[in-house]
Biotite code that builds the C-alpha atoms (Angstrom):
import biotite.structure as struc

atoms = struc.array([
    struc.Atom([98.076, 102.008, 75.398], chain_id="A", res_id=1, res_name="UNK", atom_name="CA", element="C"),
    struc.Atom([96.148, 99.214, 75.714], chain_id="A", res_id=2, res_name="UNK", atom_name="CA", element="C"),
    struc.Atom([99.319, 96.174, 75.129], chain_id="A", res_id=3, res_name="UNK", atom_name="CA", element="C"),
    struc.Atom([100.814, 98.667, 78.071], chain_id="A", res_id=4, res_name="UNK", atom_name="CA", element="C"),
    struc.Atom([98.123, 98.810, 80.445], chain_id="A", res_id=5, res_name="UNK", atom_name="CA", element="C"),
    struc.Atom([97.764, 94.616, 80.338], chain_id="A", res_id=6, res_name="UNK", atom_name="CA", element="C"),
    struc.Atom([101.105, 94.309, 80.955], chain_id="A", res_id=7, res_name="UNK", atom_name="CA", element="C"),
    struc.Atom([101.136, 96.707, 84.122], chain_id="A", res_id=8, res_name="UNK", atom_name="CA", element="C"),
    struc.Atom([97.733, 94.853, 85.521], chain_id="A", res_id=9, res_name="UNK", atom_name="CA", element="C"),
    struc.Atom([99.284, 91.508, 84.798], chain_id="A", res_id=10, res_name="UNK", atom_name="CA", element="C"),
    struc.Atom([102.409, 92.792, 86.698], chain_id="A", res_id=11, res_name="UNK", atom_name="CA", element="C"),
    struc.Atom([99.888, 94.367, 89.426], chain_id="A", res_id=12, res_name="UNK", atom_name="CA", element="C"),
    struc.Atom([98.537, 90.705, 89.654], chain_id="A", res_id=13, res_name="UNK", atom_name="CA", element="C"),
    struc.Atom([102.040, 89.165, 90.381], chain_id="A", res_id=14, res_name="UNK", atom_name="CA", element="C"),
    struc.Atom([103.966, 91.600, 93.363], chain_id="A", res_id=15, res_name="UNK", atom_name="CA", element="C"),
    struc.Atom([100.343, 91.443, 94.887], chain_id="A", res_id=16, res_name="UNK", atom_name="CA", element="C"),
    struc.Atom([100.248, 87.187, 94.802], chain_id="A", res_id=17, res_name="UNK", atom_name="CA", element="C"),
    struc.Atom([104.125, 87.515, 95.951], chain_id="A", res_id=18, res_name="UNK", atom_name="CA", element="C"),
    struc.Atom([102.879, 89.948, 98.510], chain_id="A", res_id=19, res_name="UNK", atom_name="CA", element="C"),
    struc.Atom([100.650, 87.387, 99.691], chain_id="A", res_id=20, res_name="UNK", atom_name="CA", element="C"),
    struc.Atom([102.619, 84.710, 99.549], chain_id="A", res_id=21, res_name="UNK", atom_name="CA", element="C"),
    struc.Atom([105.047, 86.460, 101.408], chain_id="A", res_id=22, res_name="UNK", atom_name="CA", element="C"),
    struc.Atom([103.057, 88.117, 104.102], chain_id="A", res_id=23, res_name="UNK", atom_name="CA", element="C"),
    struc.Atom([101.525, 84.269, 104.828], chain_id="A", res_id=24, res_name="UNK", atom_name="CA", element="C"),
    struc.Atom([104.799, 82.853, 105.253], chain_id="A", res_id=25, res_name="UNK", atom_name="CA", element="C"),
    struc.Atom([106.638, 85.037, 107.908], chain_id="A", res_id=26, res_name="UNK", atom_name="CA", element="C"),
    struc.Atom([102.813, 84.760, 109.611], chain_id="A", res_id=27, res_name="UNK", atom_name="CA", element="C"),
    struc.Atom([103.352, 83.867, 113.043], chain_id="A", res_id=28, res_name="UNK", atom_name="CA", element="C"),
    struc.Atom([100.418, 81.708, 112.829], chain_id="A", res_id=29, res_name="UNK", atom_name="CA", element="C"),
    struc.Atom([100.980, 80.107, 109.807], chain_id="A", res_id=30, res_name="UNK", atom_name="CA", element="C"),
    struc.Atom([100.715, 76.039, 110.139], chain_id="A", res_id=31, res_name="UNK", atom_name="CA", element="C"),
    struc.Atom([103.783, 73.882, 110.892], chain_id="A", res_id=32, res_name="UNK", atom_name="CA", element="C"),
    struc.Atom([104.269, 71.407, 108.423], chain_id="A", res_id=33, res_name="UNK", atom_name="CA", element="C"),
    struc.Atom([106.834, 68.408, 106.829], chain_id="A", res_id=34, res_name="UNK", atom_name="CA", element="C"),
    struc.Atom([106.872, 65.209, 105.612], chain_id="A", res_id=35, res_name="UNK", atom_name="CA", element="C"),
    struc.Atom([109.237, 62.350, 106.664], chain_id="A", res_id=36, res_name="UNK", atom_name="CA", element="C"),
    struc.Atom([109.924, 58.976, 106.609], chain_id="A", res_id=37, res_name="UNK", atom_name="CA", element="C"),
    struc.Atom([109.737, 55.529, 108.505], chain_id="A", res_id=38, res_name="UNK", atom_name="CA", element="C"),
    struc.Atom([111.062, 52.197, 107.433], chain_id="A", res_id=39, res_name="UNK", atom_name="CA", element="C"),
    struc.Atom([110.517, 53.632, 103.490], chain_id="A", res_id=40, res_name="UNK", atom_name="CA", element="C"),
    struc.Atom([106.597, 54.789, 104.265], chain_id="A", res_id=41, res_name="UNK", atom_name="CA", element="C"),
    struc.Atom([105.920, 59.021, 104.257], chain_id="A", res_id=42, res_name="UNK", atom_name="CA", element="C"),
    struc.Atom([104.289, 60.194, 107.168], chain_id="A", res_id=43, res_name="UNK", atom_name="CA", element="C"),
    struc.Atom([102.925, 63.597, 106.974], chain_id="A", res_id=44, res_name="UNK", atom_name="CA", element="C"),
    struc.Atom([101.795, 66.034, 109.259], chain_id="A", res_id=45, res_name="UNK", atom_name="CA", element="C"),
    struc.Atom([100.486, 69.423, 109.352], chain_id="A", res_id=46, res_name="UNK", atom_name="CA", element="C"),
    struc.Atom([99.894, 71.512, 112.746], chain_id="A", res_id=47, res_name="UNK", atom_name="CA", element="C"),
    struc.Atom([97.600, 74.633, 112.734], chain_id="A", res_id=48, res_name="UNK", atom_name="CA", element="C"),
    struc.Atom([98.393, 77.322, 115.407], chain_id="A", res_id=49, res_name="UNK", atom_name="CA", element="C"),
    struc.Atom([95.068, 79.045, 115.353], chain_id="A", res_id=50, res_name="UNK", atom_name="CA", element="C"),
    struc.Atom([91.362, 77.363, 115.335], chain_id="A", res_id=51, res_name="UNK", atom_name="CA", element="C"),
    struc.Atom([87.999, 79.139, 114.311], chain_id="A", res_id=52, res_name="UNK", atom_name="CA", element="C"),
    struc.Atom([84.691, 78.067, 115.846], chain_id="A", res_id=53, res_name="UNK", atom_name="CA", element="C"),
    struc.Atom([83.444, 76.077, 118.263], chain_id="A", res_id=54, res_name="UNK", atom_name="CA", element="C"),
    struc.Atom([83.925, 72.489, 116.758], chain_id="A", res_id=55, res_name="UNK", atom_name="CA", element="C"),
    struc.Atom([86.751, 70.223, 118.017], chain_id="A", res_id=56, res_name="UNK", atom_name="CA", element="C"),
    struc.Atom([90.118, 71.253, 117.067], chain_id="A", res_id=57, res_name="UNK", atom_name="CA", element="C"),
    struc.Atom([90.693, 68.039, 114.716], chain_id="A", res_id=58, res_name="UNK", atom_name="CA", element="C"),
    struc.Atom([95.091, 66.824, 114.569], chain_id="A", res_id=59, res_name="UNK", atom_name="CA", element="C"),
    struc.Atom([95.265, 64.301, 111.550], chain_id="A", res_id=60, res_name="UNK", atom_name="CA", element="C"),
    struc.Atom([98.657, 62.334, 110.804], chain_id="A", res_id=61, res_name="UNK", atom_name="CA", element="C"),
    struc.Atom([98.635, 60.861, 107.082], chain_id="A", res_id=62, res_name="UNK", atom_name="CA", element="C"),
    struc.Atom([101.144, 57.982, 107.090], chain_id="A", res_id=63, res_name="UNK", atom_name="CA", element="C"),
    struc.Atom([101.434, 54.820, 104.234], chain_id="A", res_id=64, res_name="UNK", atom_name="CA", element="C"),
    struc.Atom([103.195, 53.259, 107.500], chain_id="A", res_id=65, res_name="UNK", atom_name="CA", element="C"),
    struc.Atom([100.206, 51.027, 108.701], chain_id="A", res_id=66, res_name="UNK", atom_name="CA", element="C"),
    struc.Atom([101.896, 49.550, 111.605], chain_id="A", res_id=67, res_name="UNK", atom_name="CA", element="C"),
    struc.Atom([103.118, 53.018, 113.554], chain_id="A", res_id=68, res_name="UNK", atom_name="CA", element="C"),
    struc.Atom([100.691, 53.976, 115.728], chain_id="A", res_id=69, res_name="UNK", atom_name="CA", element="C"),
    struc.Atom([100.734, 57.586, 118.305], chain_id="A", res_id=70, res_name="UNK", atom_name="CA", element="C"),
    struc.Atom([99.086, 59.538, 121.226], chain_id="A", res_id=71, res_name="UNK", atom_name="CA", element="C"),
    struc.Atom([98.507, 63.520, 121.117], chain_id="A", res_id=72, res_name="UNK", atom_name="CA", element="C"),
    struc.Atom([99.441, 65.524, 124.105], chain_id="A", res_id=73, res_name="UNK", atom_name="CA", element="C"),
    struc.Atom([98.300, 68.591, 124.744], chain_id="A", res_id=74, res_name="UNK", atom_name="CA", element="C"),
    struc.Atom([97.902, 71.055, 128.202], chain_id="A", res_id=75, res_name="UNK", atom_name="CA", element="C"),
    struc.Atom([96.084, 74.531, 128.541], chain_id="A", res_id=76, res_name="UNK", atom_name="CA", element="C"),
    struc.Atom([99.159, 76.481, 130.918], chain_id="A", res_id=77, res_name="UNK", atom_name="CA", element="C"),
    struc.Atom([102.383, 76.272, 130.237], chain_id="A", res_id=78, res_name="UNK", atom_name="CA", element="C"),
    struc.Atom([102.943, 74.758, 134.078], chain_id="A", res_id=79, res_name="UNK", atom_name="CA", element="C"),
    struc.Atom([99.824, 72.381, 134.198], chain_id="A", res_id=80, res_name="UNK", atom_name="CA", element="C"),
    struc.Atom([100.654, 68.648, 133.520], chain_id="A", res_id=81, res_name="UNK", atom_name="CA", element="C"),
    struc.Atom([100.040, 67.213, 129.996], chain_id="A", res_id=82, res_name="UNK", atom_name="CA", element="C"),
    struc.Atom([96.970, 65.531, 129.287], chain_id="A", res_id=83, res_name="UNK", atom_name="CA", element="C"),
    struc.Atom([97.153, 62.199, 126.890], chain_id="A", res_id=84, res_name="UNK", atom_name="CA", element="C"),
    struc.Atom([94.909, 60.856, 124.089], chain_id="A", res_id=85, res_name="UNK", atom_name="CA", element="C"),
    struc.Atom([95.295, 58.232, 121.310], chain_id="A", res_id=86, res_name="UNK", atom_name="CA", element="C"),
    struc.Atom([95.645, 58.408, 117.881], chain_id="A", res_id=87, res_name="UNK", atom_name="CA", element="C"),
    struc.Atom([92.949, 57.025, 116.358], chain_id="A", res_id=88, res_name="UNK", atom_name="CA", element="C"),
    struc.Atom([93.791, 54.503, 112.920], chain_id="A", res_id=89, res_name="UNK", atom_name="CA", element="C"),
    struc.Atom([91.697, 55.455, 110.402], chain_id="A", res_id=90, res_name="UNK", atom_name="CA", element="C"),
    struc.Atom([92.347, 54.962, 106.046], chain_id="A", res_id=91, res_name="UNK", atom_name="CA", element="C"),
    struc.Atom([96.037, 55.479, 106.418], chain_id="A", res_id=92, res_name="UNK", atom_name="CA", element="C"),
    struc.Atom([95.800, 58.283, 109.237], chain_id="A", res_id=93, res_name="UNK", atom_name="CA", element="C"),
    struc.Atom([96.307, 58.840, 112.730], chain_id="A", res_id=94, res_name="UNK", atom_name="CA", element="C"),
    struc.Atom([93.574, 61.503, 114.492], chain_id="A", res_id=95, res_name="UNK", atom_name="CA", element="C"),
    struc.Atom([92.017, 62.643, 117.395], chain_id="A", res_id=96, res_name="UNK", atom_name="CA", element="C"),
    struc.Atom([89.797, 65.706, 118.363], chain_id="A", res_id=97, res_name="UNK", atom_name="CA", element="C"),
    struc.Atom([90.935, 68.449, 120.987], chain_id="A", res_id=98, res_name="UNK", atom_name="CA", element="C"),
    struc.Atom([87.604, 70.182, 122.405], chain_id="A", res_id=99, res_name="UNK", atom_name="CA", element="C"),
    struc.Atom([87.329, 73.872, 121.165], chain_id="A", res_id=100, res_name="UNK", atom_name="CA", element="C"),
    struc.Atom([87.891, 75.939, 124.003], chain_id="A", res_id=101, res_name="UNK", atom_name="CA", element="C"),
    struc.Atom([86.518, 80.199, 124.477], chain_id="A", res_id=102, res_name="UNK", atom_name="CA", element="C"),
    struc.Atom([88.042, 82.607, 121.661], chain_id="A", res_id=103, res_name="UNK", atom_name="CA", element="C"),
    struc.Atom([91.761, 84.121, 122.792], chain_id="A", res_id=104, res_name="UNK", atom_name="CA", element="C"),
    struc.Atom([91.931, 80.708, 124.701], chain_id="A", res_id=105, res_name="UNK", atom_name="CA", element="C"),
    struc.Atom([95.715, 79.039, 124.311], chain_id="A", res_id=106, res_name="UNK", atom_name="CA", element="C"),
    struc.Atom([96.779, 75.295, 125.010], chain_id="A", res_id=107, res_name="UNK", atom_name="CA", element="C"),
    struc.Atom([100.142, 73.640, 123.839], chain_id="A", res_id=108, res_name="UNK", atom_name="CA", element="C"),
    struc.Atom([100.222, 69.808, 122.076], chain_id="A", res_id=109, res_name="UNK", atom_name="CA", element="C"),
    struc.Atom([102.332, 67.696, 119.968], chain_id="A", res_id=110, res_name="UNK", atom_name="CA", element="C"),
    struc.Atom([102.411, 64.031, 118.857], chain_id="A", res_id=111, res_name="UNK", atom_name="CA", element="C"),
    struc.Atom([103.726, 61.013, 119.696], chain_id="A", res_id=112, res_name="UNK", atom_name="CA", element="C"),
    struc.Atom([104.313, 58.395, 116.999], chain_id="A", res_id=113, res_name="UNK", atom_name="CA", element="C"),
    struc.Atom([105.558, 54.885, 117.564], chain_id="A", res_id=114, res_name="UNK", atom_name="CA", element="C"),
    struc.Atom([106.979, 51.954, 115.312], chain_id="A", res_id=115, res_name="UNK", atom_name="CA", element="C"),
    struc.Atom([110.133, 48.813, 116.734], chain_id="A", res_id=116, res_name="UNK", atom_name="CA", element="C"),
    struc.Atom([110.281, 50.563, 119.633], chain_id="A", res_id=117, res_name="UNK", atom_name="CA", element="C"),
    struc.Atom([111.410, 54.408, 118.445], chain_id="A", res_id=118, res_name="UNK", atom_name="CA", element="C"),
    struc.Atom([109.412, 57.214, 119.236], chain_id="A", res_id=119, res_name="UNK", atom_name="CA", element="C"),
    struc.Atom([109.074, 60.531, 116.563], chain_id="A", res_id=120, res_name="UNK", atom_name="CA", element="C"),
    struc.Atom([108.423, 63.766, 118.127], chain_id="A", res_id=121, res_name="UNK", atom_name="CA", element="C"),
    struc.Atom([106.026, 66.060, 115.975], chain_id="A", res_id=122, res_name="UNK", atom_name="CA", element="C"),
    struc.Atom([106.346, 68.497, 115.001], chain_id="A", res_id=123, res_name="UNK", atom_name="CA", element="C"),
    struc.Atom([110.273, 67.819, 115.229], chain_id="A", res_id=124, res_name="UNK", atom_name="CA", element="C"),
    struc.Atom([110.440, 67.898, 118.760], chain_id="A", res_id=125, res_name="UNK", atom_name="CA", element="C"),
    struc.Atom([108.439, 71.226, 118.912], chain_id="A", res_id=126, res_name="UNK", atom_name="CA", element="C"),
    struc.Atom([105.416, 72.344, 121.316], chain_id="A", res_id=127, res_name="UNK", atom_name="CA", element="C"),
    struc.Atom([103.160, 74.103, 119.065], chain_id="A", res_id=128, res_name="UNK", atom_name="CA", element="C"),
    struc.Atom([100.174, 76.880, 120.601], chain_id="A", res_id=129, res_name="UNK", atom_name="CA", element="C"),
    struc.Atom([97.500, 77.094, 119.624], chain_id="A", res_id=130, res_name="UNK", atom_name="CA", element="C"),
    struc.Atom([95.211, 79.771, 119.898], chain_id="A", res_id=131, res_name="UNK", atom_name="CA", element="C"),
    struc.Atom([91.300, 79.624, 119.905], chain_id="A", res_id=132, res_name="UNK", atom_name="CA", element="C"),
    struc.Atom([88.849, 81.829, 117.671], chain_id="A", res_id=133, res_name="UNK", atom_name="CA", element="C"),
    struc.Atom([85.361, 82.290, 117.668], chain_id="A", res_id=134, res_name="UNK", atom_name="CA", element="C"),
    struc.Atom([82.741, 82.117, 114.672], chain_id="A", res_id=135, res_name="UNK", atom_name="CA", element="C"),
    struc.Atom([83.212, 84.254, 112.060], chain_id="A", res_id=136, res_name="UNK", atom_name="CA", element="C"),
    struc.Atom([79.352, 84.324, 109.586], chain_id="A", res_id=137, res_name="UNK", atom_name="CA", element="C"),
    struc.Atom([80.958, 83.702, 106.066], chain_id="A", res_id=138, res_name="UNK", atom_name="CA", element="C"),
    struc.Atom([79.820, 86.988, 104.603], chain_id="A", res_id=139, res_name="UNK", atom_name="CA", element="C"),
    struc.Atom([82.241, 88.879, 106.888], chain_id="A", res_id=140, res_name="UNK", atom_name="CA", element="C"),
    struc.Atom([84.740, 87.039, 105.862], chain_id="A", res_id=141, res_name="UNK", atom_name="CA", element="C"),
    struc.Atom([84.338, 87.187, 102.542], chain_id="A", res_id=142, res_name="UNK", atom_name="CA", element="C"),
    struc.Atom([83.727, 91.008, 102.511], chain_id="A", res_id=143, res_name="UNK", atom_name="CA", element="C"),
    struc.Atom([87.172, 91.145, 104.534], chain_id="A", res_id=144, res_name="UNK", atom_name="CA", element="C"),
    struc.Atom([88.669, 88.586, 102.072], chain_id="A", res_id=145, res_name="UNK", atom_name="CA", element="C"),
    struc.Atom([87.542, 90.693, 98.862], chain_id="A", res_id=146, res_name="UNK", atom_name="CA", element="C"),
    struc.Atom([88.352, 94.904, 100.343], chain_id="A", res_id=147, res_name="UNK", atom_name="CA", element="C"),
    struc.Atom([92.033, 93.549, 101.667], chain_id="A", res_id=148, res_name="UNK", atom_name="CA", element="C"),
    struc.Atom([93.106, 91.736, 98.617], chain_id="A", res_id=149, res_name="UNK", atom_name="CA", element="C"),
    struc.Atom([91.153, 93.938, 96.186], chain_id="A", res_id=150, res_name="UNK", atom_name="CA", element="C"),
    struc.Atom([92.225, 97.424, 97.831], chain_id="A", res_id=151, res_name="UNK", atom_name="CA", element="C"),
    struc.Atom([96.408, 95.805, 97.470], chain_id="A", res_id=152, res_name="UNK", atom_name="CA", element="C"),
    struc.Atom([95.534, 94.628, 94.041], chain_id="A", res_id=153, res_name="UNK", atom_name="CA", element="C"),
    struc.Atom([94.990, 98.353, 93.286], chain_id="A", res_id=154, res_name="UNK", atom_name="CA", element="C"),
    struc.Atom([97.473, 99.939, 95.905], chain_id="A", res_id=155, res_name="UNK", atom_name="CA", element="C"),
    struc.Atom([100.096, 98.206, 93.144], chain_id="A", res_id=156, res_name="UNK", atom_name="CA", element="C"),
    struc.Atom([98.409, 99.102, 90.485], chain_id="A", res_id=157, res_name="UNK", atom_name="CA", element="C"),
    struc.Atom([98.383, 102.657, 91.022], chain_id="A", res_id=158, res_name="UNK", atom_name="CA", element="C"),
    struc.Atom([102.587, 102.541, 91.546], chain_id="A", res_id=159, res_name="UNK", atom_name="CA", element="C"),
    struc.Atom([102.317, 101.466, 88.656], chain_id="A", res_id=160, res_name="UNK", atom_name="CA", element="C"),
    struc.Atom([100.838, 103.526, 86.972], chain_id="A", res_id=161, res_name="UNK", atom_name="CA", element="C"),
    struc.Atom([104.201, 105.607, 87.088], chain_id="A", res_id=162, res_name="UNK", atom_name="CA", element="C"),
    struc.Atom([105.452, 103.745, 84.558], chain_id="A", res_id=163, res_name="UNK", atom_name="CA", element="C"),
    struc.Atom([101.932, 104.548, 82.283], chain_id="A", res_id=164, res_name="UNK", atom_name="CA", element="C"),
    struc.Atom([102.530, 108.401, 82.093], chain_id="A", res_id=165, res_name="UNK", atom_name="CA", element="C"),
    struc.Atom([100.374, 108.088, 85.465], chain_id="A", res_id=166, res_name="UNK", atom_name="CA", element="C"),
    struc.Atom([97.058, 108.171, 82.800], chain_id="A", res_id=167, res_name="UNK", atom_name="CA", element="C"),
    struc.Atom([94.941, 106.469, 85.866], chain_id="A", res_id=168, res_name="UNK", atom_name="CA", element="C"),
    struc.Atom([96.674, 107.706, 88.856], chain_id="A", res_id=169, res_name="UNK", atom_name="CA", element="C"),
    struc.Atom([94.417, 109.153, 90.828], chain_id="A", res_id=170, res_name="UNK", atom_name="CA", element="C"),
    struc.Atom([91.435, 107.191, 89.233], chain_id="A", res_id=171, res_name="UNK", atom_name="CA", element="C"),
    struc.Atom([92.953, 104.354, 91.383], chain_id="A", res_id=172, res_name="UNK", atom_name="CA", element="C"),
    struc.Atom([94.000, 106.013, 94.090], chain_id="A", res_id=173, res_name="UNK", atom_name="CA", element="C"),
    struc.Atom([90.716, 107.580, 95.184], chain_id="A", res_id=174, res_name="UNK", atom_name="CA", element="C"),
    struc.Atom([89.442, 103.314, 94.712], chain_id="A", res_id=175, res_name="UNK", atom_name="CA", element="C"),
    struc.Atom([92.035, 102.363, 96.636], chain_id="A", res_id=176, res_name="UNK", atom_name="CA", element="C"),
    struc.Atom([91.432, 104.937, 99.862], chain_id="A", res_id=177, res_name="UNK", atom_name="CA", element="C"),
    struc.Atom([87.764, 104.229, 99.526], chain_id="A", res_id=178, res_name="UNK", atom_name="CA", element="C"),
    struc.Atom([88.801, 100.735, 99.811], chain_id="A", res_id=179, res_name="UNK", atom_name="CA", element="C"),
    struc.Atom([90.615, 100.528, 102.389], chain_id="A", res_id=180, res_name="UNK", atom_name="CA", element="C"),
    struc.Atom([88.274, 102.953, 104.765], chain_id="A", res_id=181, res_name="UNK", atom_name="CA", element="C"),
    struc.Atom([85.072, 101.048, 104.189], chain_id="A", res_id=182, res_name="UNK", atom_name="CA", element="C"),
    struc.Atom([87.665, 97.801, 105.282], chain_id="A", res_id=183, res_name="UNK", atom_name="CA", element="C"),
    struc.Atom([89.201, 99.715, 107.887], chain_id="A", res_id=184, res_name="UNK", atom_name="CA", element="C"),
    struc.Atom([86.248, 101.975, 109.488], chain_id="A", res_id=185, res_name="UNK", atom_name="CA", element="C"),
    struc.Atom([83.402, 98.573, 108.967], chain_id="A", res_id=186, res_name="UNK", atom_name="CA", element="C"),
    struc.Atom([84.567, 95.529, 107.664], chain_id="A", res_id=187, res_name="UNK", atom_name="CA", element="C"),
    struc.Atom([87.676, 94.573, 109.598], chain_id="A", res_id=188, res_name="UNK", atom_name="CA", element="C"),
    struc.Atom([85.902, 95.550, 113.195], chain_id="A", res_id=189, res_name="UNK", atom_name="CA", element="C"),
    struc.Atom([82.666, 93.352, 112.695], chain_id="A", res_id=190, res_name="UNK", atom_name="CA", element="C"),
    struc.Atom([85.440, 90.920, 111.938], chain_id="A", res_id=191, res_name="UNK", atom_name="CA", element="C"),
    struc.Atom([87.268, 90.905, 114.852], chain_id="A", res_id=192, res_name="UNK", atom_name="CA", element="C"),
    struc.Atom([83.887, 91.584, 117.219], chain_id="A", res_id=193, res_name="UNK", atom_name="CA", element="C"),
    struc.Atom([83.336, 87.827, 116.044], chain_id="A", res_id=194, res_name="UNK", atom_name="CA", element="C"),
    struc.Atom([87.028, 86.936, 115.719], chain_id="A", res_id=195, res_name="UNK", atom_name="CA", element="C"),
    struc.Atom([87.384, 87.978, 119.587], chain_id="A", res_id=196, res_name="UNK", atom_name="CA", element="C"),
    struc.Atom([84.138, 87.261, 120.743], chain_id="A", res_id=197, res_name="UNK", atom_name="CA", element="C"),
    struc.Atom([83.172, 90.353, 121.844], chain_id="A", res_id=198, res_name="UNK", atom_name="CA", element="C"),
    struc.Atom([79.841, 89.540, 120.034], chain_id="A", res_id=199, res_name="UNK", atom_name="CA", element="C"),
    struc.Atom([77.351, 90.315, 122.968], chain_id="A", res_id=200, res_name="UNK", atom_name="CA", element="C"),
    struc.Atom([80.867, 90.309, 125.669], chain_id="A", res_id=201, res_name="UNK", atom_name="CA", element="C"),
    struc.Atom([82.467, 92.389, 126.525], chain_id="A", res_id=202, res_name="UNK", atom_name="CA", element="C"),
    struc.Atom([82.950, 95.957, 124.997], chain_id="A", res_id=203, res_name="UNK", atom_name="CA", element="C"),
    struc.Atom([86.863, 95.453, 123.284], chain_id="A", res_id=204, res_name="UNK", atom_name="CA", element="C"),
    struc.Atom([89.223, 98.839, 123.272], chain_id="A", res_id=205, res_name="UNK", atom_name="CA", element="C"),
    struc.Atom([89.436, 100.725, 120.349], chain_id="A", res_id=206, res_name="UNK", atom_name="CA", element="C"),
    struc.Atom([92.833, 99.613, 119.455], chain_id="A", res_id=207, res_name="UNK", atom_name="CA", element="C"),
    struc.Atom([91.291, 96.204, 119.399], chain_id="A", res_id=208, res_name="UNK", atom_name="CA", element="C"),
    struc.Atom([89.142, 96.951, 116.698], chain_id="A", res_id=209, res_name="UNK", atom_name="CA", element="C"),
    struc.Atom([91.276, 99.116, 114.685], chain_id="A", res_id=210, res_name="UNK", atom_name="CA", element="C"),
    struc.Atom([94.423, 98.086, 114.193], chain_id="A", res_id=211, res_name="UNK", atom_name="CA", element="C"),
    struc.Atom([96.791, 100.439, 114.245], chain_id="A", res_id=212, res_name="UNK", atom_name="CA", element="C"),
    struc.Atom([98.478, 98.184, 110.867], chain_id="A", res_id=213, res_name="UNK", atom_name="CA", element="C"),
    struc.Atom([95.000, 98.646, 108.763], chain_id="A", res_id=214, res_name="UNK", atom_name="CA", element="C"),
    struc.Atom([94.745, 102.961, 110.097], chain_id="A", res_id=215, res_name="UNK", atom_name="CA", element="C"),
    struc.Atom([97.451, 103.618, 109.161], chain_id="A", res_id=216, res_name="UNK", atom_name="CA", element="C"),
    struc.Atom([96.955, 101.885, 105.295], chain_id="A", res_id=217, res_name="UNK", atom_name="CA", element="C"),
    struc.Atom([94.237, 104.035, 105.133], chain_id="A", res_id=218, res_name="UNK", atom_name="CA", element="C"),
    struc.Atom([95.908, 107.658, 106.090], chain_id="A", res_id=219, res_name="UNK", atom_name="CA", element="C"),
    struc.Atom([98.857, 106.609, 104.169], chain_id="A", res_id=220, res_name="UNK", atom_name="CA", element="C"),
    struc.Atom([96.237, 106.543, 100.836], chain_id="A", res_id=221, res_name="UNK", atom_name="CA", element="C"),
    struc.Atom([94.238, 109.612, 102.249], chain_id="A", res_id=222, res_name="UNK", atom_name="CA", element="C"),
    struc.Atom([97.350, 111.619, 102.115], chain_id="A", res_id=223, res_name="UNK", atom_name="CA", element="C"),
    struc.Atom([98.394, 110.548, 99.356], chain_id="A", res_id=224, res_name="UNK", atom_name="CA", element="C"),
    struc.Atom([95.454, 111.073, 97.158], chain_id="A", res_id=225, res_name="UNK", atom_name="CA", element="C"),
    struc.Atom([95.757, 114.632, 98.556], chain_id="A", res_id=226, res_name="UNK", atom_name="CA", element="C"),
    struc.Atom([99.090, 115.330, 97.306], chain_id="A", res_id=227, res_name="UNK", atom_name="CA", element="C"),
    struc.Atom([98.315, 113.819, 94.140], chain_id="A", res_id=228, res_name="UNK", atom_name="CA", element="C"),
    struc.Atom([95.937, 116.318, 93.443], chain_id="A", res_id=229, res_name="UNK", atom_name="CA", element="C"),
    struc.Atom([97.378, 119.319, 95.044], chain_id="A", res_id=230, res_name="UNK", atom_name="CA", element="C"),
    struc.Atom([100.869, 118.445, 93.338], chain_id="A", res_id=231, res_name="UNK", atom_name="CA", element="C"),
    struc.Atom([100.753, 116.735, 89.989], chain_id="A", res_id=232, res_name="UNK", atom_name="CA", element="C"),
    struc.Atom([104.418, 117.343, 88.815], chain_id="A", res_id=233, res_name="UNK", atom_name="CA", element="C"),
    struc.Atom([105.388, 114.645, 91.843], chain_id="A", res_id=234, res_name="UNK", atom_name="CA", element="C"),
    struc.Atom([105.012, 111.782, 89.696], chain_id="A", res_id=235, res_name="UNK", atom_name="CA", element="C"),
    struc.Atom([106.829, 109.547, 91.855], chain_id="A", res_id=236, res_name="UNK", atom_name="CA", element="C"),
    struc.Atom([104.808, 109.784, 95.120], chain_id="A", res_id=237, res_name="UNK", atom_name="CA", element="C"),
    struc.Atom([102.296, 106.982, 94.010], chain_id="A", res_id=238, res_name="UNK", atom_name="CA", element="C"),
    struc.Atom([104.811, 104.675, 93.327], chain_id="A", res_id=239, res_name="UNK", atom_name="CA", element="C"),
    struc.Atom([106.816, 105.061, 96.954], chain_id="A", res_id=240, res_name="UNK", atom_name="CA", element="C"),
    struc.Atom([103.148, 104.985, 98.589], chain_id="A", res_id=241, res_name="UNK", atom_name="CA", element="C"),
    struc.Atom([102.755, 101.478, 96.914], chain_id="A", res_id=242, res_name="UNK", atom_name="CA", element="C"),
    struc.Atom([106.284, 100.428, 98.112], chain_id="A", res_id=243, res_name="UNK", atom_name="CA", element="C"),
    struc.Atom([105.123, 101.582, 101.132], chain_id="A", res_id=244, res_name="UNK", atom_name="CA", element="C"),
    struc.Atom([102.002, 99.757, 101.170], chain_id="A", res_id=245, res_name="UNK", atom_name="CA", element="C"),
    struc.Atom([103.232, 96.424, 100.267], chain_id="A", res_id=246, res_name="UNK", atom_name="CA", element="C"),
    struc.Atom([105.802, 96.509, 104.017], chain_id="A", res_id=247, res_name="UNK", atom_name="CA", element="C"),
    struc.Atom([103.382, 97.448, 105.647], chain_id="A", res_id=248, res_name="UNK", atom_name="CA", element="C"),
    struc.Atom([101.015, 94.522, 103.982], chain_id="A", res_id=249, res_name="UNK", atom_name="CA", element="C"),
    struc.Atom([103.636, 91.638, 104.781], chain_id="A", res_id=250, res_name="UNK", atom_name="CA", element="C"),
    struc.Atom([105.266, 93.193, 107.785], chain_id="A", res_id=251, res_name="UNK", atom_name="CA", element="C"),
    struc.Atom([102.341, 94.580, 109.766], chain_id="A", res_id=252, res_name="UNK", atom_name="CA", element="C"),
    struc.Atom([98.713, 93.055, 108.710], chain_id="A", res_id=253, res_name="UNK", atom_name="CA", element="C"),
])
């Protein structure tokens, strides 16, 4: 039985990792990155779609070709005029900064590289939309990170308990419900208050502090926990709840 538990924990960790990876991959805020060659020399870039805090936003392009130069273009509104700043060379990089804006402000930017009278527009001839957010305290970030991913791990483990004769399904289900209730009711609202710049500024709508995905996830496990205690014979229910949780996490959270 101990060996079976180890296998289920390993499976839970793998499934959780893949879930988080897939969620990040399809996230609309996932950075745009790439590498290509110019005169047999490598150029690598990573264009962020979000920026946190009051520090200037920095764009860095790495290249093995010291003959390349370029410019950074940016504008705040879709119909405004493009601003141009030169990308400065430093240790095989081209870089410059854009002044940070207030939380929830947006701007558009792209880079243009030049070599031998040829122009290369990055990233891949696209304009990147960048959203600014407020500075989030380290403790709020750490607590949200721990509760979110620990809750997901335990949700997966609860579902896999179906293959272990459901010995600890109630214990795991109770922990998932408590973790996500704490996250949804306390930690995530605090995190979002700093992220969106609400602190000492505006009183936000309830839906802004309590996103539907988190509320639904929490209610899902509270209801599932109640059903686990009342209908012990429905042993597959935790597994179904776990699968639904993964779907919510990937496409909504």
